[in-house]
TIMI-611955 format. One record per residue: residue in three letters; x, y, z of N, C-alpha, C, O in turn. Coordinates in steps of 0.001 Angstrom, whole numbers, padded with zeros to 6 digits, always signed. Example, Ala and Ser with C-alpha at 12.3 -4.5 7.8 and 13.67 -1.06 7.14 Angstrom:
BEGIN
ALA+013190-005690+007800+012300-004500+007800+013200-003300+007800+014236-003319+008465
SER+012850-002250+007080+013670-001060+007140+012900+000030+007870+013409+001138+008039
//
This chain:
BEGIN
UNK-082429+027752-072854-081221+027028-072695-080222+026963-073820-079726+025972-074356
UNK-080070+028041-074017-078894+028703-075235-079463+027978-076487-078673+027593-077349
UNK-080703+027789-076614-081466+027269-077941-080629+025977-077872-080238+025754-079017
UNK-080225+025114-077099-079456+023881-077550-080573+022573-077014-080730+021480-077558
UNK-081185+023052-075908-081775+021733-075438-083249+022211-075182-083360+023249-074528
UNK-084383+021597-075606-085923+021511-075989-086405+021605-074569-085763+021179-073609
UNK-087518+022162-074503-088066+022459-073229-088771+020971-072572-089076+020729-071404
UNK-088873+020230-073619-089259+018613-073259-088325+017744-073111-088691+016572-073022
UNK-086907+018037-073042-085913+017467-072737-085629+016793-071472-085919+017568-070560
UNK-085265+015879-071106-085037+015128-070155-084125+015941-068933-084378+016110-067740
UNK-082901+016385-069810-082025+017088-068838-082534+018484-068496-082086+019128-067547
UNK-083376+018868-069217-083880+020254-068927-085097+020232-068004-085376+021220-067325
UNK-085872+019035-067974-087054+018800-067075-086511+018459-065692-087128+018867-064708
UNK-085131+017564-065513-084508+017060-064505-083849+018456-063561-083686+018496-062342
UNK-083548+019553-064593-082839+020698-063536-084142+021389-063086-084090+021907-061971
UNK-085290+021482-063758-086482+022249-063481-086887+021494-062160-087101+022128-061127
UNK-086962+020448-062206-087508+019406-060949-086329+020042-059819-086825+020685-058894
UNK-085084+019933-059826-084212+020036-059110-084099+021300-058459-083597+021332-057335
UNK-084470+022279-058975-084879+023890-058564-086329+023908-057862-086680+024778-057065
UNK-086999+022984-058213-088279+023222-057501-088566+022197-056315-089566+022159-055598
UNK-087598+021490-056291-087963+020184-055341-088009+020801-054030-087129+021590-053683
UNK-089195+020422-053120-089574+020654-051822-089635+019902-051087-090374+018942-051305
UNK-088925+019976-049933-089145+018753-048881-089776+019396-047556-089928+020606-047389
UNK-090118+018394-046640-090795+018745-045603-089959+018621-044157-089726+017523-043653
UNK-089541+019877-043558-088853+019955-042424-089480+020362-041088-089849+021533-041000
UNK-089633+019631-040140-090530+019958-039039-092153+020407-039458-092778+021256-038822
UNK-092665+019717-040572-093739+020312-040844-093644+021572-041468-094625+022289-041272
UNK-092602+022122-042275-092712+023237-043136-092028+022885-044534-090873+022469-044622
UNK-092849+023095-045580-092391+022799-046751-091202+023973-047206-091429+025183-047195
UNK-089884+023349-047609-089134+024256-047830-088224+023901-049088-087987+022698-049207
UNK-087664+024765-050067-086842+024402-051185-085533+023840-050791-084676+024520-050228
UNK-085386+022587-051093-084228+021988-050987-082874+022603-051640-081819+022872-051065
UNK-083190+022736-052918-081911+023589-053620-081433+024537-053006-080296+024634-052546
UNK-082553+025514-052963-082032+027127-052577-081607+027008-051145-080806+027847-050731
UNK-082056+026040-050305-081511+025952-048855-080083+024998-048806-079342+024944-047824
UNK-079918+024424-049807-078351+023516-049939-077421+024823-050173-076494+025038-049393
UNK-077700+025747-051331-076805+026836-052030-076978+027759-050491-075885+027867-049936
UNK-077745+028204-049981-077729+029043-049055-076695+028583-047854-075928+029388-047325
UNK-076768+027229-047498-075590+026500-046572-074274+026505-047192-073258+026672-046517
UNK-074250+026303-048630-072925+026676-049318-072102+027927-049081-070926+028076-048750
UNK-073113+028812-049361-072984+030169-048976-072360+030600-047712-071317+031251-047653
UNK-073148+030150-046572-072718+030461-045257-071263+029635-045141-070236+030233-044819
UNK-071281+028148-045448-069723+027852-045003-068818+028284-045778-067715+028338-045234
UNK-068861+028700-047115-068107+029656-047805-067692+031002-047065-066543+031444-047029
UNK-068702+031525-046539-068384+032960-046057-067426+032583-044726-066452+033303-044508
UNK-067706+031473-043859-066993+030992-042859-065289+030791-043106-064291+031106-042457
UNK-065521+030121-044348-064191+029823-044607-063168+030932-045217-061940+030935-045140
UNK-063991+031833-045819-063158+033381-046284-062966+033894-044814-061868+034418-044625
UNK-063766+033854-043790-063289+034311-042643-062116+033769-041802-061250+034409-041205
UNK-062264+032646-041882-061066+031900-041462-059423+032034-042202-058352+031928-041606
UNK-059639+032293-043645-058738+032482-044352-057689+033849-043932-058184+034951-043695
UNK-056138+033597-043876-055600+034671-043526-054591+034948-044743-053489+034400-044743
UNK-054929+035686-045636-053753+036098-046626-052415+036000-046311-051791+035403-047189
UNK-051651+036418-045246-050532+036573-044726-049776+035395-043961-048665+035334-043435
UNK-050876+034436-044118-050385+033100-043565-049472+032314-044376-049234+032787-045487
UNK-049019+031434-044129-048260+030314-044897-049273+029667-045595-050192+029074-045030
UNK-049142+029757-046830-050139+028679-047711-049999+027400-047682-050814+026664-048239
UNK-048854+026907-046974-048482+025490-046875-049063+025030-045894-049390+023844-045870
UNK-049328+025911-044827-050130+025158-043420-051205+024498-043710-051715+024494-044830
UNK-051679+023826-042624-052976+022674-043026-053978+023580-043188-054561+023487-044268
UNK-054376+024474-042403-055496+025361-042557-055569+026112-043565-056605+026662-043939
UNK-054359+026214-044153-054362+027388-045676-054832+026386-046757-055649+026676-047630
UNK-054188+025074-046604-054422+024136-047778-056162+023701-047641-056869+023432-048612
UNK-056537+023711-046461-057974+023435-045966-058870+024114-046812-059686+023658-047613
UNK-058486+025715-046397-059335+026620-046991-059296+026549-048553-060279+026570-049294
UNK-058193+026476-048859-057863+026564-050580-058523+025410-051197-058790+025495-052396
UNK-058882+024137-050431-059451+023098-050856-061198+023502-050954-061893+023494-051970
UNK-061587+023824-049623-062820+024173-049468-063530+025113-050673-064620+024970-051226
UNK-062422+026189-050872-062958+027166-052294-062937+026644-053305-063740+026859-054213
UNK-061959+025813-053335-062416+025108-055099-063684+024441-054943-064565+024752-055745
UNK-063976+023463-053937-065072+022994-053959-066294+023653-053816-067324+023246-054353
UNK-066214+024933-052920-067352+025811-053198-067628+026329-054893-068670+026369-055546
UNK-066384+026645-055207-066485+027187-056600-067080+026337-057536-067821+026804-058401
UNK-066797+024939-057450-067548+023910-058085-068941+023933-057900-069622+023985-058924
UNK-069537+023904-056758-070823+023840-056481-071484+024926-057115-072518+024745-057757
UNK-070843+026284-056947-071374+027399-057529-071458+027451-059068-072285+028198-059590
UNK-070707+026756-059748-070592+026799-061133-071878+025517-061277-072855+025842-061950
UNK-071874+024462-060817-073009+023669-061065-074224+024218-060847-075050+024120-061754
UNK-074626+024975-059488-075806+025924-059663-076123+026804-060406-077280+027105-060700
UNK-074974+027397-060854-075256+028370-062633-075754+027775-063430-076796+028118-063989
UNK-074870+026349-063750-075278+025483-065037-076868+025020-065106-077569+024997-066118
UNK-077288+024616-063613-078294+024106-063579-079543+025431-063877-080523+025179-064578
UNK-079395+026445-063418-080021+027446-063447-080450+027724-065293-081545+027761-065855
UNK-078724+027914-065941-078993+028411-067053-079832+027006-068125-080627+027262-069030
UNK-079452+025749-067773-080521+024556-068448-081938+024659-068408-082740+024597-069341
UNK-082166+024857-066957-083516+025021-066243-084410+026184-067152-085540+026033-067617
UNK-083605+027277-067236-084429+028560-067488-084016+029183-068811-084766+029854-069520
UNK-082737+028893-069071-082387+029568-070226-081383+030791-070019-081108+031041-068846
UNK-080805+031577-070995-079887+032633-070659-080545+034113-070628-080473+034986-069764
UNK-081296+034081-072029-082062+035249-072210-083464+035293-072092-084129+036038-071372
UNK-083836+034445-072847-085474+034261-073302-086061+033279-072616-085559+032172-072421
UNK-087403+033746-072135-088308+032694-071317-088529+033854-070071-088030+034979-070043
UNK-089300+033322-069200-090005+034153-068279-088856+033832-066792-088671+034668-065908
UNK-088301+032643-066822-087298+032223-066073-085700+032252-066320-084844+031681-065642
UNK-085504+033119-067544-084295+033095-067767-083062+033771-067126-083218+034925-066729
UNK-081914+033215-066987-081050+033589-065941-080808+034957-065750-080859+035477-064635
UNK-080497+035683-066977-080304+037005-066931-081370+037951-066909-081121+039150-067034
UNK-082869+037408-066719-083938+038392-066507-084095+038859-064897-084851+039714-064436
UNK-083287+038152-064321-083221+038732-062533-082070+038937-062436-081205+038129-062773
UNK-081857+040074-061951-080552+041242-061713-079918+040398-060856-078749+040174-061173
UNK-080389+039748-059675-079640+039081-058516-078614+038216-059077-077594+037968-058434
UNK-078836+037714-060312-078301+036808-061109-076812+037568-061534-075720+037002-061587
UNK-076989+038473-061713-075554+039109-062572-074431+039117-061340-073216+038979-061479
UNK-075103+039299-060198-074107+039089-059061-073537+037610-058775-072386+037255-058522
UNK-074656+036910-058891-074262+035339-058851-072966+034906-060179-071981+034177-060055
UNK-073387+035573-061239-072806+035140-062275-071089+035714-062171-070078+035106-062521
UNK-071194+036943-061628-069918+037730-061441-068964+036777-060646-068019+036122-061085
UNK-069518+036874-059164-068840+035548-058378-067939+034262-059067-066751+033939-059081
UNK-069543+033588-059772-069075+032393-060328-067623+032629-061277-066685+031835-061205
UNK-067608+033801-062134-066717+034128-063208-065313+034018-062399-064424+033211-062670
UNK-065279+035026-061300-064294+035143-060331-063407+033899-059854-062192+033714-059776
UNK-064710+033010-059523-064096+031577-058857-063512+030813-060143-062459+030203-059957
UNK-064040+030779-061340-063710+030102-062285-062184+030789-062742-061243+029996-062741
UNK-061940+031989-063070-060633+032730-063078-059627+032185-062162-058473+031944-062516
UNK-060080+031995-060986-059206+031697-059849-058612+030178-059964-057474+029927-059566
UNK-059470+029173-060542-059290+027996-060913-058238+027751-062021-057469+026792-061974
UNK-058240+028481-062821-057158+028461-063907-056030+028370-063594-055671+029340-062926
UNK-054947+027330-063838-053619+027091-063411-052754+028324-063757-052742+028894-064848
UNK-051989+028670-062596-051144+029931-062623-051849+031383-062262-051192+032418-062143
UNK-053094+031316-062127-053419+032720-061887-053635+033096-060515-053513+034272-060170
UNK-053967+032123-059653-053711+032425-058399-052762+032345-057471-052930+032658-056293
UNK-051391+031786-058113-050248+031747-057826-049514+033107-057988-048820+033731-057185
UNK-049878+033378-059268-048976+034676-059943-049848+035845-059058-050964+035563-058621
UNK-049374+036875-058888-049659+038145-058375-050339+039056-059216-051077+038536-060052
UNK-050258+040485-059195-051134+041267-059786-052444+041091-060357-053155+040906-059370
UNK-053093+041048-061270-054551+041468-061597-055329+040310-060876-056178+040472-059999
UNK-054889+039093-061403-055688+037784-061087-055724+037639-059612-056686+037075-059090
UNK-054669+038145-058845-054900+037862-057190-055839+039043-056629-056628+038994-055685
UNK-055574+039958-057352-056770+041020-056788-058112+040787-057229-058970+041498-056706
UNK-058435+040047-057974-059712+039492-058497-060220+038815-057185-061311+039052-056666
UNK-059325+037982-056743-059760+037162-055329-060588+038060-054604-061433+037484-053920
UNK-060598+039507-054542-060911+040408-053486-062730+040096-053658-063547+040028-052739
UNK-062962+039957-055033-064420+040011-055042-065082+038821-054863-066282+038654-055081
UNK-064272+037956-054447-064908+036613-053681-065852+036921-052407-066744+036223-051924
UNK-065303+038364-051966-066103+038857-050508-067646+039053-051037-068499+039191-050161
UNK-068069+039076-052438-069253+039354-052805-070234+037956-052438-071453+038070-052313
UNK-069650+036873-052314-070332+035651-052078-071515+035848-051127-072644+035450-051412
UNK-071219+036463-050009-072371+036497-048727-073526+037364-049380-074725+037275-049116
UNK-072986+038128-050187-074449+039249-050852-075252+038138-051719-076396+038437-052059
UNK-074760+036949-052077-075449+036224-052853-077010+035461-051732-078128+035062-052055
UNK-076439+035548-050676-077707+035242-049684-078845+036307-049601-079896+036020-049028
UNK-078640+037588-050190-079615+038523-050161-080505+038072-051068-081671+038192-050693
UNK-080330+037527-052285-081245+036960-053171-082140+035969-052690-083209+035774-053271
UNK-081838+035386-051782-082486+034312-051289-083976+034622-050361-085067+034056-050302
UNK-083336+035895-049657-084575+036286-048806-085208+037546-049462-084640+038452-050072
UNK-086641+037361-049159-087508+038361-050209-087421+039944-049268-087394+041052-049804
UNK-087397+039742-048102-087275+040661-047057-085833+041603-047087-085581+042798-047235
UNK-085353+040844-046947-083909+041264-047123-083531+042056-048807-082977+043107-049130
UNK-083840+041499-049182-083830+042122-050862-084618+043356-051022-084299+044317-051722
UNK-085737+043228-050264-086579+044846-050532-085510+045757-049598-085089+046769-050159
UNK-085062+045515-048316-084216+046356-047659-083163+046864-048568-082875+048060-048516
UNK-082645+046184-049281-081327+046566-050029-081636+047255-051185-080802+048044-051630
UNK-082953+047051-051886-083256+047749-052924-083827+048892-052472-083850+049702-053399
UNK-084345+049380-051380-084760+050447-050981-083725+051198-050338-083890+052416-050402
UNK-082480+050716-049604-081189+051202-049598-080685+052071-050951-080424+053271-051038
UNK-080649+051103-051885-079743+051629-053268-080902+052869-053958-080527+053832-054626
UNK-082259+052582-053630-082940+053930-054056-082751+054925-053354-082942+056013-053896
UNK-082392+054904-052177-082287+055978-051385-080979+056781-051440-080879+057885-050904
UNK-079945+056163-052132-078671+056671-052098-078597+058028-053022-077711+058805-052665
UNK-079228+058358-053929-079336+059600-054615-079613+060779-053584-078843+061734-053477
UNK-080945+060616-052724-081035+061597-051858-080167+061801-050805-079918+062944-050422
UNK-079588+060648-050201-078610+060963-049306-077259+061233-049612-076403+061433-048751
UNK-077062+061242-050815-075837+061770-051448-076005+063463-051541-075025+064202-051446
UNK-077196+063898-051713-077521+065053-051735-077448+065638-050473-077060+066806-050456
UNK-077755+065057-049305-077972+065436-048036-076412+065300-047504-076088+066118-046644
UNK-075431+064361-047927-074283+064507-047370-073535+065600-048226-072573+066065-047615
UNK-073694+066032-049253-073145+066959-050027-073595+068468-049344-072732+069334-049194
UNK-074771+068666-049014-074893+069825-048026-074414+069945-046997-073838+071002-046739
UNK-074493+068732-045890-073605+068696-044808-072114+068823-045145-071506+069345-044211
UNK-071510+068577-045959-070019+068967-046306-069818+070329-046568-068906+071010-046099
UNK-070906+070793-047513-070694+072444-047532-070731+073174-046323-069814+073934-046011
UNK-071930+072959-045485-071886+073599-043969-070617+073326-043438-070059+074334-043003
UNK-069793+071960-043308-068711+071845-042816-067645+072759-043464-066826+073391-042796
UNK-067696+072778-044477-066417+073815-045190-066389+074900-044771-065316+075422-044470
UNK-067690+075600-044625-068379+077106-044412-067615+077341-042977-066733+078193-042872
UNK-068081+076414-041748-067717+076742-040624-066089+076487-040382-065425+077058-039517
UNK-065578+075481-041360-064286+075412-040884-063255+076736-041731-062091+076940-041388
UNK-063831+077391-042663-063220+078492-043092-063566+079710-042227-062868+080711-042390
UNK-064620+079749-041272-064864+080866-040554-064381+080824-039041-064084+081838-038410
UNK-064339+079618-038565-063952+079343-037136-062919+078551-036507-062835+078508-035279
//
């Protein structure tokens, strides 16, 4: 916890309890915190689908989506803070940066924080372009499902072999296009 909060501190214990809290839903034990964050990811994705960058931001739906985006950004910042306090940043078995999926979570939260700075979202250029990275929010759901995580990791591991296959196919197409 950045070396500031001892493992026996009430705040750290509370964050650990919150991360591990399970509830029973229809006879099945589920992690309440993870499911709440997953619901927020789904709702945030729905808001991004509704959002139209070409529409007038003064319209009701534009203001509603912008407000919802701010709320989700705060929720994701709180999630990151809870994980940092509970497990720490680098050291310890549950440290935030020990899980590679948290890199994606941290990047999405950082983009959200930059978007909340006054003047960055209204101005054009680089900061407006960073909002595109919000599209990675749905990918955060991958880290919540073990089977989906395995599929994505397998896809990334097969990329070098697929790249070679695509290169050979392109060479064949080049040869056929030159002679026929």
